[in-house]
C-alpha positions, 0 to 999 in steps of 0.5 A: 211390932217394932219400928225398929228406926226408933227401937228401944233397947228393952225392944231389941232385947225381946227381939232377941229373945225371940230367936233362937241361936243360930247355926251355919252350913258345915259338911252339908249340916246345920250346926250350932258351935257358939265358939265359931258363930256367936249370933241369934236368928229368926226364920223368915217363917216366923216374921214380917218386914215391910222392908222391899229389896225390890221396891226400895230401888236397891236391887238396880244397884246390885244388879249393876254390880254383880249381874251386869246386863241380866234384868232386874226379873231375872234375879230373884230375891228370896228372904232368908233369916233375920239375925241378931248380934249383941251383948245382951239378950233378954228373959221375959219377967212379966208380961211386957217387961223384959230383964236384960242380961249380960252374955257371959264371954265376948259379944256376937261374932262369926268367925270367917266362912264361905256360905252354903249355896242353897241351890245351884241357882244361888249366886250370891247373899244380900245383907241389910243392916238395919239402923239400931245403934251398935259398936262392932260387928264390921263384915270383913270380906276376903277373895283372891288374896284381897282384903275388904271391910264394911263398918256398918255401926258407922254406915247407919249413921254416916250421914247424921240420919238413920239409914239401913246400909246394904252389902251383896256378895258372891256366895264363894268370898270368904267373910266373917262378922266381927265381935260386937262390943255395944248394942245390937246389930239386926239384920236381913239375909236374901238369897240371891238367884238367877233364874233366867240363863243369860242369853250372852255375857256382859260388859257393863260396868260393875266391881268385881272380884273384891277390886275397884276395877270395874268388870269392863275395865277388866274385859278391855284389859283382856281383850287388848292383850289376847288381840295382840297374842292372837295377831301374832303369827308365832303364837299358836301358829297350829292351832291349839287352846288358851285355858281360863282358870276359874276364879270364882267357886259355882255350886255343882256335882259331878253329874251336873252338866258342865254347860249350865254354869256357864249361865252362873259365871262371876266377875273375872270369869265371866269377862273372860267369856266375855272377850272370847265372845267378842273376839268370835272365839268358841269356849266350853267349860271343861272337867281337866285332870293330870296326874304326878308323873304329867304335871304339864299334861291334862286331859280335857272332858266335857264331864266328870268321870264316874269310876266307881273305884275303877282299876287303873294300871297306868297313869291316870290320864291314860286310863281317862283317854283309854276309857273314852273319858277324854278325847284331847289332851293338851300340855302347858306351851310355856312349860315344855315343847311337846308330850312325848307320852301324848304325841296327839296332844295340843298347846294350851296357853294358860290366861290363868293357871287351873286355881283348885276353886271347883276341885273335884276328888276321884277315888280309884284304884291304882296298880303298881307292885300291889292295888293301892286306893289313891285319888284324883283332882280334877277342876273345871276351866274355861277353854277356847279351841284356836284354829291353826293360822293357815286354816284361818287364811283359807277361812 
């Protein structure tokens, strides 16, 4: 048993000695590679801790920041691992005695990576940094072209009193641990799951996409701009669609019912959904495909096609419509006025163009002068249907 607040270096060295090399997810496998991650781990089944995110009260802050109006009870907090980052480890010499031996080369680190979701319901991670003195080991986060640094070594004694700082983040945010230069950095990692679908999205203040802008501020900005567009009589006078490319990545397969992803929307993605809801717009998550012959035209679908290396003689979009996979074709109204190949296509205004964050690779056999293996790349977007001005006036 270790009193972590008053832990001595030999005690922390003994803790490190009881751990195993930490792995990381690569191609759906757990891999140990010290050139990429040099750290130690202990599985949750091998230790006990008196710390609880629920009883400590930090889950209320996390709920507000990441999950808005969802209740704390709908967020499952799963203890995952204890990790030790340091510059030395220990081996037993005699009972209750340890010898501290330097690790050759640099101290512990973890290069840039994105966490591997353990299930579809896992939407984030919580890292609690226990109050052990160390130098280095900052957490660096990157998403949407922005970077944020969390200096845990400074945070544990920022007010002159030992404390356990914590950080929570979405699963698709890239992050890394910088090199430890002294001491031991000991952390508890928790997986965050949503276990109850949200009945409505939220405008409660929340940091979003690594910015200081709160979610309700983003909603207000979107709502104001979108309201102005919809009030403009020249904007989609005959109806059409408004599209929003997802900013965050979500765990799913080509067999997943896309509507279930709505329950786990994050950041600006949930802000767009909220604005559509506030404005009374019908919105859905759609699988979308384009092809190299028509880069400004997309096929919208309720699910991803299962082609099984199907044979495609004409364009890929033509194949999707002729095969019954897609019943709606759209064209980018900002780049062209219509689609000659698809006279029934409707215009779409991309509030945020497709991002490729949730890209799916679909192989098929393409026929030209000869048969070749080719790939189409789908994505997932939020799409709102806009009625024609004349139809709205009748209602």
